[in-house]
C-alpha positions in Angstrom: -5.0 27.7 -1.1 -6.3 24.1 0.3 -4.7 21.1 1.9 -5.6 17.5 2.4 -5.3 15.1 5.6 -2.9 12.7 4.3 -3.4 10.7 7.0 -7.4 10.7 6.7 -6.8 9.6 2.9 -4.6 6.3 3.9 -7.0 5.6 6.9 -10.4 5.6 4.7 -8.2 3.7 1.8 -7.2 1.3 4.1 -10.8 0.8 5.3 -12.2 0.3 1.8 -9.5 -2.1 1.3 -7.9 -0.4 -1.5 -4.0 -0.2 -2.7 -2.6 2.8 -3.6 -2.8 1.3 -7.0 -6.3 0.9 -7.0 -7.5 4.2 -5.9 -4.7 6.0 -8.2 -6.9 4.2 -11.0 -9.9 5.5 -9.7 -8.8 9.4 -9.4 -6.6 8.9 -12.5 -3.4 9.6 -11.3 0.0 7.4 -10.4 0.6 5.4 -7.4 3.3 7.8 -7.0 1.0 10.6 -6.5 -1.1 8.9 -3.7 1.8 8.2 -1.8 2.8 11.7 -2.3 -1.0 12.6 -0.8 -1.0 10.4 1.7 2.5 11.4 3.1 1.7 15.4 2.7 4.6 15.7 0.5 2.2 17.0 -2.7 -1.2 18.5 -2.8 -3.8 17.2 -5.8 -5.0 19.7 -8.1 -8.6 20.7 -7.2 -9.9 18.3 -10.0 -7.8 15.6 -8.4 -8.9 16.7 -4.9 -12.8 16.2 -6.0 -12.0 12.7 -7.4 -10.1 11.4 -4.4 -12.8 12.6 -2.0 -15.5 11.2 -4.5 -13.7 7.8 -4.8 -12.7 7.5 -0.7 -16.5 8.6 0.3 -15.4 11.4 2.2 -16.9 14.8 2.3 -14.6 17.9 1.2 -14.1 19.0 4.7 -13.2 15.2 6.2 -10.9 15.4 3.2 -9.2 18.7 3.7 -8.7 17.5 7.4 -11.5 20.4 8.5 -13.1 19.2 11.7 -16.4 17.4 11.5 -19.5 16.8 13.9 -19.0 14.0 16.1 -22.0 12.0 17.0 -22.7 9.3 19.4 -24.1 5.9 18.7 -27.8 7.5 19.4 -27.2 9.7 16.4 -26.9 13.1 19.1 -24.1 15.4 19.0 -21.4 15.1 21.4 -20.4 18.7 23.2 -16.8 19.0 23.2 -14.9 22.2 24.2 -11.6 23.4 23.6 -9.7 26.6 24.6 -8.4 28.7 22.3 -4.9 27.6 23.1 -5.3 24.4 22.6 -6.8 25.1 19.0 -3.7 27.2 18.5 -1.3 24.2 19.5 -3.3 21.9 17.5 -3.1 24.2 14.7 0.5 24.7 15.1 1.3 20.8 15.2 -0.7 20.6 11.6 2.1 22.7 10.2 4.7 19.6 10.6 3.4 17.0 9.0 5.9 14.4 10.2 5.6 15.5 14.3 1.6 15.5 14.0 1.8 12.2 12.2 4.2 10.7 15.1 1.7 12.2 17.7 -0.9 11.0 16.0 0.2 7.4 15.7 1.8 7.6 19.4 1.2 10.7 21.4 2.7 9.2 25.1 5.8 8.2 23.0 6.1 10.9 20.8 5.7 13.6 23.9 8.3 11.8 26.0 10.9 12.5 23.1 10.2 16.0 23.1 10.5 16.2 26.7 13.6 14.5 26.8 15.3 17.2 23.8 14.0 19.9 26.0 16.0 19.0 28.8 
């Protein structure tokens, strides 16, 4: 089973100045389906996933939320190292789309809210 990165889909759609209707027409689905994909409530069929990636000019890895190589402005790869524990934490957050999206949107505020609830 594959998952899509709804946040990436939404960001890319907006960067291309496309409405949900525009994207829906390109993919051949309803506007509601695009909304579901972006919110993470539904996963498109494989065929629609491929059409979505093509319409947004995304690689399949990017559309699926897989990590991609980061390059500098001089086109040289960055060296990024994460501990296994950091990767496990990030992957666990991805299992909770609402929490992950809140962390993505405003990490400082979200961490403070979590901390308050832990007291």
